[in-house]
NUGUFI-836682 format. One record per residue: residue number from 1; x, y, z of N, C-alpha, C in turn. Coordinates in steps of 0.05 Angstrom, whole numbers. Atoms other than C-alpha are relative to their C-alpha. Example, Ala and Ser with C-alpha at 12.3 -4.5 7.8 and 13.67 -1.06 7.14 Angstrom:
# residues 2
SITE  num     n_x     n_y     n_z    ca_x    ca_y    ca_z     c_x     c_y     c_z
SITE    1      18     -24       0     246     -90     156      18      24       0
SITE    2     -16     -24      -1     273     -21     143     -15      22      14
END
This chain:
# residues 235
SITE  num     n_x     n_y     n_z    ca_x    ca_y    ca_z     c_x     c_y     c_z
SITE    1      17     -24       0       0       0       0      17      25       0
SITE    2     -15     -25       2      23      71     -15     -18      23      10
SITE    3      15     -23     -11       2     139      14     -21      11     -19
SITE    4      21      -9      18     -40     151     -48     -27     -12       8
SITE    5      25      15      -5     -91     102     -20      -8      -1      29
SITE    6       8      -2     -28     -93     117      54      10      26      12
SITE    7      -8     -25     -13     -86     174     102      29       0       7
SITE    8     -29      -1      -4     -14     196     105       7      25      17
SITE    9      -7     -23     -18       8     240     164      23      16     -12
SITE   10     -22     -15      12      71     258     125      -9      22     -19
SITE   11      10     -20      19      30     294      73     -10      25      16
SITE   12       9     -23     -16      -3     337     127      24      15      12
SITE   13     -23     -13     -11      65     350     158      13      18     -20
SITE   14     -12     -16      21      90     376      92     -18      23      -9
SITE   15      17     -18      14      29     412      67     -16      19      19
SITE   16      15     -19     -18      -5     443     129      14      27       2
SITE   17     -13     -26      -1      48     497     136      -3      16     -26
SITE   18       3     -14      26      43     512      61     -29      10      -3
SITE   19      28      -8       2     -33     515      65      -5      25      18
SITE   20       3     -23     -18     -30     562     125      13      25     -11
SITE   21     -13     -23      11      20     607      91     -16      11     -24
SITE   22      15      -9      23     -22     609      28     -26      15       9
SITE   23      24     -13     -10     -85     626      67       6      27      12
SITE   24      -8     -25     -12     -48     679     106       6      21     -21
SITE   25      -6     -19      22     -22     710      41     -25      10     -14
SITE   26      25      -8      13     -91     711      10     -15      19      17
SITE   27      14     -18     -18    -121     743      71      14      28       1
SITE   28     -15     -25       0     -65     795      71      -5      16     -25
SITE   29       5     -14      25     -76     811      -2     -28      12       0
SITE   30      28     -10      -1    -151     817       7      -3      24      19
SITE   31       2     -22     -20    -142     862      68      13      25     -11
SITE   32     -13     -24      11     -92     908      34     -15      12     -23
SITE   33      15     -10      23    -133     913     -29     -26      13       9
SITE   34      25     -11     -10    -198     925       9       5      27      13
SITE   35      -6     -26     -14    -166     980      51       7      22     -20
SITE   36      -9     -21      18    -132    1018      -6     -17       4     -24
SITE   37      20      -5      21    -188    1009     -56     -20      20       9
SITE   38      18     -21     -11    -227    1055     -10      13      27       2
SITE   39     -14     -26      -2    -174    1109     -12       2      12     -28
SITE   40      -1     -12      27    -184    1155     -72      28      10      -6
SITE   41     -26     -11       9    -122    1173    -112      -3      30      -4
SITE   42       1     -29       4    -106    1247    -112      -1       8     -30
SITE   43       1      -5      29     -96    1243    -187     -27      -3     -12
SITE   44      27       7       9    -168    1219    -193       0     -17     -26
SITE   45      -2      17      23    -144    1170    -246      -9     -28       8
SITE   46       7      28      -4    -176    1101    -251      24     -17      -8
SITE   47     -22      18       8    -132    1040    -262       6       1     -30
SITE   48      -4      -1      29    -144    1043    -337      12      26      -8
SITE   49     -11     -26       8    -129    1117    -341      29       3       9
SITE   50     -27       0      -9     -66    1109    -300      18     -17     -18
SITE   51     -15      17      18     -44    1052    -345       5      14     -26
SITE   52      -3     -14      25     -56    1094    -406      21      22       2
SITE   53     -21     -20      -3     -14    1150    -379      28     -12       2
SITE   54     -26      14      -2      42    1101    -361       9     -12     -26
SITE   55      -7       9      27      39    1072    -431      14      22     -15
SITE   56     -12     -23      14      54    1141    -458      27       6      13
SITE   57     -25      -6     -14     107    1152    -404      23     -19      -8
SITE   58     -20      20       6     143    1087    -421       3      -6     -30
SITE   59      -1       4      29     132    1092    -497      -7     -28      -8
SITE   60       9      27       6      94    1027    -500     -26       2     -16
SITE   61      24      -7      15      45    1049    -554     -13     -24     -13
SITE   62      13      24      11      33     978    -579     -16     -16      20
SITE   63      15      14     -21       1     957    -513     -28      11       2
SITE   64      29      -8      -3     -75     958    -509     -10      -7      28
SITE   65      13       4     -27    -119     961    -447     -28     -11      -4
SITE   66      27      11       1    -181     918    -438      -9      -6      28
SITE   67      11       9     -25    -228     905    -381      -6     -30      -1
SITE   68       6      29      -2    -239     834    -357     -16      -5      25
SITE   69      17       6     -23    -290     803    -311      15     -12      23
SITE   70     -12      13     -24    -274     781    -241      12      20      19
SITE   71     -13     -16     -21    -239     806    -179      29      -7       1
SITE   72     -29       4       0    -163     814    -181       8     -21     -21
SITE   73      -7      17      22    -160     778    -248      18      15     -20
SITE   74     -18     -17      17    -111     830    -275      24     -16     -10
SITE   75     -24      13      11     -56     806    -321       8      13     -26
SITE   76     -10      -9      26     -13     824    -380       4     -24     -18
SITE   77      -3      21      20     -17     780    -442      21       7     -20
SITE   78     -22      -8      19      50     783    -479      -5      -9     -28
SITE   79       5       9      27      23     746    -539     -16      20     -16
SITE   80      17     -20      14     -30     798    -557       7      28       8
SITE   81      -8     -26      -9       4     856    -521     -23      15      12
SITE   82      24     -12     -12     -59     869    -481       3       0      31
SITE   83       1      -3     -29     -63     894    -409     -29      -3       8
SITE   84      28       6      -8    -127     864    -379      -3       6      30
SITE   85       5      -9     -27    -154     897    -317     -27      -8       9
SITE   86      26       8     -11    -209     871    -272     -18      24       3
SITE   87      20     -20       2    -273     910    -268       5      24      19
SITE   88      -4     -22     -20    -259     950    -204      27      14      -5
SITE   89     -26     -13       6    -186     962    -221      -2      18     -24
SITE   90       3     -14      25    -205     985    -290     -14      27       4
SITE   91      17     -24      -1    -257    1036    -268       3      17      25
SITE   92      -1     -16     -25    -242    1058    -196      26      17       2
SITE   93     -23     -17      -4    -196    1117    -182      11      -2      28
SITE   94     -10       5     -27    -164    1087    -120      30      -6      -1
SITE   95     -28       6      -2     -93    1077     -96       5     -29      -7
SITE   96      -4      28       6    -101    1002    -101      -2      -5     -30
SITE   97       3       4      29    -126    1005    -173      24      10     -15
SITE   98     -23     -11      13     -68    1048    -194      25     -18       4
SITE   99     -22      17      -6     -18    1003    -159       0     -26     -17
SITE  100       2      25      15     -44     940    -193       4       5     -30
SITE  101      -3      -6      29     -49     972    -262      29       5      -6
SITE  102     -28      -6       5      22     997    -256      17     -25       1
SITE  103     -15      26      -2      47     928    -235      -2     -15     -26
SITE  104       3      15      25      17     896    -296      14      13     -23
SITE  105     -14     -14      21      46     950    -340      30      -5       3
SITE  106     -28       7      -4     113     932    -308       7     -25     -16
SITE  107      -4      24      16     105     864    -342       2       7     -30
SITE  108      -1      -9      28      92     900    -408      28      11      -6
SITE  109     -27     -11       4     158     937    -399      20     -23      -1
SITE  110     -18      23       2     193     871    -385      -1     -13     -27
SITE  111       4      13      26     164     842    -448      13      16     -22
SITE  112     -11     -18      21     185     902    -490      31      -1       1
SITE  113     -29       0      -3     256     898    -463      13     -28      -3
SITE  114     -11      27       1     263     823    -469      13      -8      26
SITE  115     -11       6     -27     274     816    -394       5     -30       3
SITE  116      -9      28       0     312     751    -384     -17     -18      17
SITE  117      17      18     -17     273     721    -324     -28      -4     -11
SITE  118      27       3      12     207     735    -360       1     -20     -23
SITE  119      -3      18      22     231     699    -422       5     -28       9
SITE  120      -5      26     -11     257     641    -381     -26     -12      11
SITE  121      26      10     -11     190     634    -345     -19      -8     -23
SITE  122      17       6      22     153     636    -411       8     -26     -14
SITE  123     -10      25      12     198     580    -438      -9     -25      17
SITE  124       8      22     -17     177     537    -378     -29      -8      -2
SITE  125      29       4      -1     102     543    -389      -9     -26     -14
SITE  126       9      25      13      92     486    -440       9     -24      16
SITE  127     -10      23     -15     136     438    -400     -15      -3      27
SITE  128      15       1     -25     100     456    -335     -28     -10      -4
SITE  129      27       9       6      32     446    -366      -1     -30      -4
SITE  130      -2      28       5      52     377    -390       8     -15      26
SITE  131     -10      13     -24      90     360    -326     -20      -2      22
SITE  132      20       1     -21      31     376    -281     -18     -24      -2
SITE  133      16      24       5      -6     317    -312      18     -25       1
SITE  134     -16      24       2      50     268    -328      15      -6      26
SITE  135     -14       5     -24      86     277    -262     -15     -19      19
SITE  136      17      17     -17      28     247    -222       0     -29     -11
SITE  137       3      27      12      21     189    -271      26     -16       3
SITE  138     -26      14      -2      95     172    -271       5      -9      28
SITE  139      -5       7     -28      99     173    -196     -17     -23       9
SITE  140      18      21      -8      38     130    -185       7     -27     -12
SITE  141      -7      25      14      56      78    -238      27     -10      11
SITE  142     -26       9     -10     128      77    -214      -1     -13      27
SITE  143       3      11     -27     108      64    -142     -16     -26       0
SITE  144      17      24       0      54      13    -158      15     -24     -12
SITE  145     -13      22      14      97     -28    -204      30      -2       5
SITE  146     -28       1      -9     164     -15    -170      19       8     -22
SITE  147     -18     -12      19     193      24    -228      12      25      12
SITE  148     -11     -22     -15     237      68    -186       9      23     -19
SITE  149      -9     -20      19     267     103    -246     -22      17     -11
SITE  150      23     -15      10     199     122    -272     -12      18      21
SITE  151       9     -17     -22     178     147    -204      17      25       4
SITE  152     -18     -23      -2     239     191    -200      -3      19     -24
SITE  153       6     -17      23     224     216    -270     -24      17       5
SITE  154      24     -15      -7     156     236    -245       6      22      20
SITE  155      -8     -21     -19     187     274    -187      14      23     -14
SITE  156     -14     -20      16     233     309    -236     -18      17     -16
SITE  157      19     -14      17     177     327    -283     -18      18      18
SITE  158      17     -16     -19     133     350    -224      16      24      11
SITE  159     -17     -22     -10     192     392    -201       1      24     -18
SITE  160       1     -23      18     184     436    -262     -19      22      11
SITE  161      18     -19     -13     126     468    -224      14      17      20
SITE  162     -16     -15     -20     173     487    -168      19      19     -13
SITE  163     -19     -18      14     223     515    -218     -15      24     -12
SITE  164      16     -22      11     167     556    -250      -7      20      22
SITE  165       6     -17     -22     147     583    -182      24      16       9
SITE  166     -25     -14      -6     220     600    -168       6      22     -20
SITE  167      -6     -19      21     227     635    -235     -20      24       1
SITE  168      20     -21      -1     164     675    -221       8      22      20
SITE  169      -7     -20     -21     194     710    -159      13      25     -11
SITE  170     -13     -24      10     243     756    -195     -17      16     -20
SITE  171      17     -14      19     193     771    -250     -20      18      14
SITE  172      21     -15     -14     139     794    -201      12      22      17
SITE  173     -13     -20     -16     186     831    -155      10      23     -17
SITE  174     -10     -21      18     217     868    -214     -23      17     -11
SITE  175      23     -15      10     148     887    -241     -10      19      21
SITE  176       9     -18     -21     129     916    -174      20      23       4
SITE  177     -19     -22      -2     194     955    -169      -3      20     -22
SITE  178       5     -18      22     182     984    -238     -25      17       5
SITE  179      25     -14      -5     111    1002    -218       4      22      20
SITE  180      -4     -21     -20     132    1039    -156      16      23     -11
SITE  181     -17     -21      11     186    1077    -193     -16      17     -21
SITE  182      15     -15      21     140    1096    -252     -21      18      12
SITE  183      21     -16     -12      84    1120    -208      10      25      13
SITE  184     -12     -24     -12     130    1167    -171      11      19     -21
SITE  185     -13     -17      20     169    1192    -231     -20      13     -18
SITE  186      20     -12      17     106    1204    -272     -18      19      15
SITE  187      17     -19     -16      73    1242    -215     -28     -10       4
SITE  188      27      11      -3      12    1196    -214      -7      -2      30
SITE  189       5       0     -29      20    1186    -139      19      20      12
SITE  190     -15     -20     -14      44    1239     -92      -4      -4      30
SITE  191       3       2     -29      56    1240     -18       7     -27      11
SITE  192      -9      24     -13      81    1188      31     -24     -19       5
SITE  193      23      18      -5      11    1162      45      -7     -17     -25
SITE  194       6      16      24      -2    1142     -28      23     -20      -6
SITE  195     -23      18       4      68    1112     -33      -3     -24      19
SITE  196       4      22     -20      53    1072      30     -22     -19      -9
SITE  197      22      17       9     -12    1047       0       9     -17     -24
SITE  198     -10      15      23      22    1026     -65      18     -23      10
SITE  199     -18      20     -11      76     990     -25     -15     -22      14
SITE  200      15      20     -15      25     955      18     -14     -20     -19
SITE  201      14      18      19     -15     928     -41      19     -18     -15
SITE  202     -18      16      16      44     906     -82      17     -20      18
SITE  203     -15      18     -17      82     876     -23     -18     -24       9
SITE  204      19      22      -7      20     836      -3      -2     -20     -24
SITE  205       2      17      23      14     810     -74      26     -17      -3
SITE  206     -25      15       2      88     790     -73       1     -24      19
SITE  207       0      22     -19      76     747     -12     -14     -25     -11
SITE  208      14      23      11      28     703     -52      18     -16     -18
SITE  209     -19      15      17      84     685    -100      20     -15      17
SITE  210     -17      14     -19     129     667     -42     -14     -24      11
SITE  211      15      22     -10      74     624     -14      -3     -22     -21
SITE  212       3      19      22      65     590     -82      26     -16      -3
SITE  213     -26      14       2     140     574     -84       3     -19      23
SITE  214      -3      17     -23     139     546     -14     -18     -25      -2
SITE  215      18      22       5      79     503     -31      11     -20     -20
SITE  216     -12      17      21     112     476     -94      23     -16      11
SITE  217     -23      14     -11     175     459     -56      -8     -22      20
SITE  218       9      20     -20     138     423       0     -13     -24     -14
SITE  219      12      22      15      98     382     -51      22     -17     -12
SITE  220     -23      14      13     163     364     -87      14     -17      21
SITE  221     -13      15     -21     195     342     -21     -17     -24       9
SITE  222      17      22      -8     135     300      -4       1     -23     -20
SITE  223      -1      22      20     136     262     -70      27     -13      -1
SITE  224     -27      12      -1     211     253     -65       2     -19      24
SITE  225       0      17     -24     201     224       5     -14     -26      -6
SITE  226      14      25       7     151     174     -24      18     -19     -15
SITE  227     -18      17      16     200     149     -75      23     -11      16
SITE  228     -22       9     -17     257     146     -25     -10     -22      19
SITE  229      11      20     -19     213     108      24      -6     -26     -14
SITE  230       6      24      16     191      59     -31      26     -15      -6
SITE  231     -26      12       6     264      47     -50      11     -14      25
SITE  232     -11      11     -25     283      35      23     -14     -26       8
SITE  233      15      23      -8     227     -16      34       8     -25     -16
SITE  234      -6      23      18     251     -59     -24      29     -10       4
SITE  235     -27       9      -4     323     -64       0       1     -22      22
END
């Protein structure tokens, strides 16, 4: 019997800290966004208007702005060169909206410059999508039929997710740093209170990527422990 088929305390030992960190990060993000979405920006610019001004500031005239449904579903699509902002971020003139819009435009700047970590992360996407399915299959088959090599291949393939999470950290931190700098240099935000709000929103968002990396690493360690345990039992 293997932990796939019965309650495994080791899984809880590995994943409970990751789950708690993820929940804490999500609560922190929601709290920061909720607080600063109620604080009007002195510029009276909505997220979309701030993004448009920053597009001109950064000479990114090939980037388009679109609204998208949902809450905090904001993202930049490098394939179509489109900055998609969630409904509230798109329309509300708040400090939180401006911070999020500027962050996503930071990704557009990375794309325009050919920023190395962004390109590396993009290269990982196809492999990660495939690995997220094949990794499980390889590990289960390898453990069930005692194909240790196949099980380790599954761990390796599954580890691509952890590598992707690791590659995401510098991309997101750099986008936030660009956002903070652009907002100050362009004069869209003024005063220490608005800067504090931008920092709070973007720093909270950064914690979610740290939590994702920690979760991916703990999952990888758990699966590696399964294969190691299986190998030890057969000796």
